[in-house]
C-alpha positions as CSV (number, residue, x, y, z in Angstrom):
1,M,93.9,79.1,100.2
2,H,90.3,79.2,101.2
3,Y,88.1,82.3,101.4
4,R,85.3,83.3,103.7
5,H,82.7,86.2,103.5
6,L,83.8,89.2,105.6
7,G,81.0,88.9,108.1
8,N,77.7,89.3,106.5
9,A,79.3,91.4,103.7
10,G,79.7,90.3,100.1
11,V,83.5,90.5,99.7
12,K,85.5,87.5,100.5
13,V,88.9,87.4,102.5
14,S,91.6,84.8,102.9
15,V,90.9,82.7,105.9
16,I,94.6,83.6,106.9
17,G,95.5,87.3,107.0
18,V,98.7,89.1,107.5
19,G,99.1,91.2,110.6
20,C,101.3,94.3,109.8
21,N,102.0,95.7,113.3
22,R,105.7,94.9,112.9
23,I,105.9,96.6,109.6
24,G,107.3,100.2,110.0
25,R,108.9,98.9,113.2
26,T,111.1,95.9,113.0
27,V,110.3,95.3,109.3
28,D,111.6,97.8,106.7
29,L,110.3,98.7,103.3
30,D,112.1,95.9,101.5
31,G,110.7,93.4,104.3
32,A,107.2,94.9,103.6
33,K,107.3,94.3,100.0
34,A,108.5,90.6,100.5
35,I,105.8,90.0,102.8
36,V,103.1,91.3,100.6
37,K,104.4,89.5,97.6
38,R,104.8,86.1,99.5
39,A,101.2,86.6,100.8
40,L,99.9,87.1,97.5
41,D,101.8,84.1,96.1
42,E,100.2,82.1,98.8
43,G,96.6,83.3,97.9
44,I,96.4,85.7,101.0
45,N,94.6,88.8,100.1
46,F,93.8,90.2,103.7
47,F,96.2,92.8,105.4
48,D,95.6,94.3,108.9
49,T,97.2,97.5,109.9
50,A,96.3,100.6,112.1
51,D,97.1,104.3,112.4
52,I,99.2,103.6,115.6
53,Y,101.3,100.8,114.1
54,G,104.9,101.5,113.4
55,N,107.6,103.8,114.8
56,P,106.6,106.6,114.4
57,P,103.0,105.7,114.8
58,G,101.5,105.4,111.2
59,N,104.7,104.1,109.8
60,S,103.3,100.8,109.1
61,E,100.6,102.4,106.9
62,T,103.4,104.5,105.1
63,L,105.4,101.4,104.2
64,L,102.4,99.6,103.2
65,G,101.2,102.3,101.0
66,E,104.5,101.7,99.0
67,A,104.2,98.0,99.0
68,F,100.5,98.0,97.9
69,A,101.3,100.2,94.8
70,G,99.4,98.7,91.8
71,L,97.9,95.9,93.9
72,W,94.6,97.5,95.3
73,D,92.5,95.4,92.9
74,R,93.9,92.2,94.5
75,I,93.8,93.0,98.1
76,V,91.4,93.9,101.1
77,V,93.2,96.3,103.5
78,A,92.1,97.0,107.0
79,T,93.2,99.9,109.2
80,K,91.9,101.4,112.5
81,V,91.2,104.5,114.4
82,A,90.5,105.6,118.0
83,M,93.6,104.8,120.1
84,K,96.2,107.5,121.0
85,A,97.8,108.7,117.7
86,G,99.4,111.9,119.0
87,E,99.9,114.3,121.7
88,G,97.0,116.6,121.0
89,V,93.8,116.5,123.1
90,N,91.8,115.2,120.2
91,D,94.3,112.8,118.8
92,R,92.5,109.8,120.1
93,G,88.8,108.7,120.5
94,A,85.9,107.9,118.2
95,S,84.6,111.4,117.9
96,R,83.6,112.6,114.5
97,Y,86.5,115.2,114.7
98,H,89.1,112.4,115.1
99,I,87.7,109.8,112.8
100,M,87.5,112.5,110.1
101,H,91.1,113.5,110.7
102,G,92.3,109.9,111.1
103,V,90.9,108.6,107.9
104,E,92.4,111.3,105.8
105,A,95.7,110.7,107.4
106,S,95.5,106.9,106.9
107,L,94.6,107.6,103.1
108,R,97.6,109.7,102.7
109,R,99.9,107.3,104.2
110,L,98.4,104.3,102.3
111,K,98.4,106.2,99.0
112,T,94.7,105.2,98.2
113,D,91.3,106.8,97.9
114,H,89.5,104.4,99.9
115,I,90.0,101.9,103.0
116,D,88.4,98.5,102.6
117,L,87.7,97.8,106.3
118,Y,87.8,100.7,108.9
119,Y,87.9,99.6,112.5
120,I,87.1,101.5,115.5
121,H,90.0,100.3,117.4
122,E,88.5,100.4,121.0
123,W,85.3,101.5,122.7
124,D,85.1,105.3,123.5
125,A,82.9,105.8,126.4
126,H,83.2,109.6,126.2
127,T,81.7,109.9,122.8
128,P,78.1,109.3,121.8
129,L,77.8,106.1,119.9
130,E,75.5,107.8,117.4
131,E,78.3,110.3,116.6
132,T,80.7,107.6,116.0
133,L,78.3,105.6,113.7
134,R,77.1,108.6,111.8
135,A,80.8,109.6,111.0
136,L,81.4,106.1,109.6
137,E,78.1,106.2,107.8
138,D,79.2,109.3,105.9
139,L,82.7,107.8,105.3
140,V,80.8,104.9,103.5
141,R,78.4,107.0,101.8
142,G,81.4,109.3,100.5
143,G,83.3,106.2,99.2
144,K,86.3,106.6,101.4
145,V,85.3,103.5,103.6
146,R,83.8,100.3,102.2
147,Y,83.0,98.3,105.2
148,I,83.2,99.1,109.1
149,G,84.3,97.1,112.0
150,A,84.9,97.0,115.7
151,S,87.6,96.1,117.8
152,N,87.9,95.0,121.4
153,F,84.2,95.7,122.0
154,A,82.0,93.9,124.5
155,A,79.0,92.0,123.3
156,W,76.6,94.6,124.5
157,Q,78.6,97.4,122.8
158,L,78.3,95.5,119.6
159,A,74.6,94.9,120.2
160,R,74.1,98.5,120.8
161,A,75.9,99.6,117.7
162,Q,74.0,97.2,115.5
163,A,70.7,98.3,116.9
164,L,71.3,102.0,116.3
165,A,72.5,101.3,112.8
166,E,69.4,99.3,112.1
167,L,67.3,102.0,113.7
168,R,68.8,104.8,111.7
169,G,69.3,102.9,108.5
170,W,73.1,103.1,108.6
171,N,75.5,100.8,107.5
172,S,76.2,98.2,110.3
173,I,79.5,96.7,111.7
174,V,80.3,93.6,109.6
175,V,83.3,92.1,111.8
176,T,84.6,92.4,115.2
177,Q,88.4,91.8,115.9
178,E,89.1,90.3,119.2
179,E,91.9,88.7,121.0
180,Y,91.2,85.0,120.6
181,H,93.5,81.8,120.8
182,M,93.6,78.6,122.6
183,L,94.7,80.0,125.8
184,R,92.5,83.0,125.9
185,R,88.8,82.1,125.1
186,E,86.7,84.7,126.9
187,V,85.1,85.6,123.5
188,E,83.2,82.2,123.6
189,R,81.1,83.4,126.5
190,E,79.3,86.3,124.8
191,I,81.0,87.6,121.8
192,I,80.7,84.3,119.6
193,P,77.0,83.6,120.6
194,Y,76.1,87.2,119.8
195,A,78.2,87.1,116.6
196,R,76.2,83.9,115.6
197,Y,72.9,85.7,116.2
198,A,73.9,88.8,114.3
199,K,75.6,87.1,111.6
200,L,78.8,89.1,112.5
201,G,82.1,88.0,111.6
202,I,85.0,87.4,113.9
203,V,88.6,88.2,113.2
204,P,90.9,86.8,115.8
205,Y,94.2,88.6,116.6
206,F,97.2,87.2,118.7
207,P,96.2,83.8,117.5
208,L,99.5,82.3,118.3
209,A,99.7,83.7,122.0
210,G,102.7,85.8,121.1
211,G,104.7,82.6,119.8
212,L,103.7,80.4,122.6
213,L,101.4,78.3,120.4
214,T,104.1,77.7,117.9
215,G,106.2,75.9,120.6
216,K,108.7,78.9,120.7
217,Y,108.9,78.9,124.6
218,K,109.7,76.0,126.9
219,R,109.6,75.7,130.7
220,G,112.3,78.1,132.2
221,D,112.9,79.9,128.9
222,A,114.0,83.7,129.2
223,I,111.4,85.8,127.6
224,S,112.7,88.9,125.7
225,P,111.5,92.3,127.2
226,T,109.2,93.1,124.3
227,R,107.3,89.9,124.8
228,A,107.4,89.2,128.5
229,A,104.4,91.5,129.5
230,Y,102.1,89.6,127.1
231,V,103.6,86.1,127.2
232,T,104.5,85.7,131.0
233,P,100.9,85.4,132.4
234,F,100.5,82.2,130.2
235,L,103.7,80.5,131.3
236,T,101.9,78.2,133.8
237,D,102.2,74.5,134.6
238,R,98.7,73.8,133.3
239,N,99.3,75.6,129.9
240,F,102.6,73.8,129.3
241,E,100.7,70.6,129.9
242,I,98.2,71.7,127.4
243,L,100.9,72.6,124.9
244,D,102.6,69.1,125.3
245,R,99.5,67.4,124.4
246,L,98.5,69.7,121.6
247,R,102.1,69.4,120.1
248,V,101.6,65.5,120.1
249,F,98.2,65.8,118.6
250,A,99.3,67.9,115.7
251,A,102.5,65.8,115.0
252,E,100.3,62.6,114.9
253,R,98.5,64.4,112.0
254,D,101.8,65.7,110.4
255,H,101.1,69.3,111.4
256,T,102.8,71.8,113.6
257,L,101.5,73.1,116.8
258,G,101.2,76.5,115.1
259,E,99.1,75.1,112.3
260,L,96.8,73.6,114.7
261,A,96.4,76.8,116.6
262,L,95.1,78.5,113.4
263,A,93.1,75.7,112.2
264,W,91.3,75.4,115.5
265,L,90.2,79.1,115.3
266,L,89.0,78.5,111.7
267,A,86.9,75.5,112.9
268,E,84.6,78.3,114.4
269,P,82.3,79.2,111.5
270,Q,81.9,83.0,112.7
271,V,85.6,83.3,112.1
272,C,86.2,84.8,108.6
273,S,90.0,85.3,108.8
274,V,92.8,84.8,111.4
275,I,95.3,87.6,111.6
276,S,98.7,86.5,112.2
277,G,101.9,88.7,112.3
278,A,104.8,88.2,110.2
279,T,108.3,89.6,110.2
280,H,109.6,87.9,107.1
281,A,108.0,86.2,104.2
282,D,108.8,82.6,105.3
283,Q,106.5,83.3,108.2
284,V,103.7,84.1,106.0
285,S,104.1,80.7,104.2
286,A,104.1,79.0,107.4
287,N,100.8,80.5,108.4
288,A,99.2,79.9,105.2
289,K,99.7,76.2,105.5
290,A,97.2,76.1,108.3
291,S,94.4,76.9,105.8
292,A,94.6,73.5,104.3
293,W,93.8,71.8,107.5
294,E,90.1,71.6,108.2
295,L,89.6,69.9,111.4
296,T,86.9,67.2,111.5
297,R,84.2,67.2,114.3
298,D,86.1,64.6,116.2
299,E,89.3,66.4,115.9
300,Y,87.8,69.7,117.2
301,K,86.1,67.7,119.9
302,M,89.4,66.2,121.0
303,V,91.1,69.5,121.1
304,R,88.5,71.1,123.2
305,E,88.9,68.2,125.7
306,I,92.6,68.8,125.8
307,L,92.1,72.5,126.3
308,E,89.4,71.9,129.0
309,G,90.7,68.8,130.6
310,A,94.5,69.0,131.0
311,G,95.6,68.8,134.4
312,N,92.5,67.0,135.7
């Protein structure tokens, strides 16, 4: 396993992380413990959850709190706040009120006294950014949060947050978590150029496009209802042409399509870790294999040509 700095922070995380959005929903406590153990065996130290993950919301953190017992000196845990976590009028958003309530609830569920990386899960247009950043600064100064991150922000929103933090002398955002994979590359327009300028880390989520980039789906396959809303827009003739060519490219190098999808993201220097979900331990091991494949410049160029030139 390889490790990279968490953006411009000093701490290092494994280049493959474990997405825990299925834990507490389709994965029970025994499954969570098995996933955590296998991850550590593979050298993975980075785990990603959120206060809304699980059924009921927060159950992912609850089970992880059990699974992480005695392991906090070996792991880096990220969780999030801001999306709807309850039915109350203040049970969402990035207000100081909700952040302070949210962090205490997450700490209780995770059974810890600190959160390594605390994300604002989405932009809150109804709360002054200064209020959000000051609340996060107080959490860092109080020792309840070690690093702060953003998720699903636009480049201008990240730039505004970084400028305010610098102006006030507050802790700045170290990473942004964005949807990024071979078939969805909008972040390359503004997010990645800004991240390079600001030395901001990028943590891609949905790196396998809901399983499409593992070769799970073929033309004409029926899609499960839980996946249909996300996967269906990508089921185009052009994308299937791309997948066919990528599968051949990977096989010629004794790798799988899924390994290529993760390795390709890691070829971007600003990417510090790729978050890939798992419902059982073997998936963790399969994802970990991608860390051993470092694409050469020529390989990276060839993949981009496939992504941009298929169908021409």
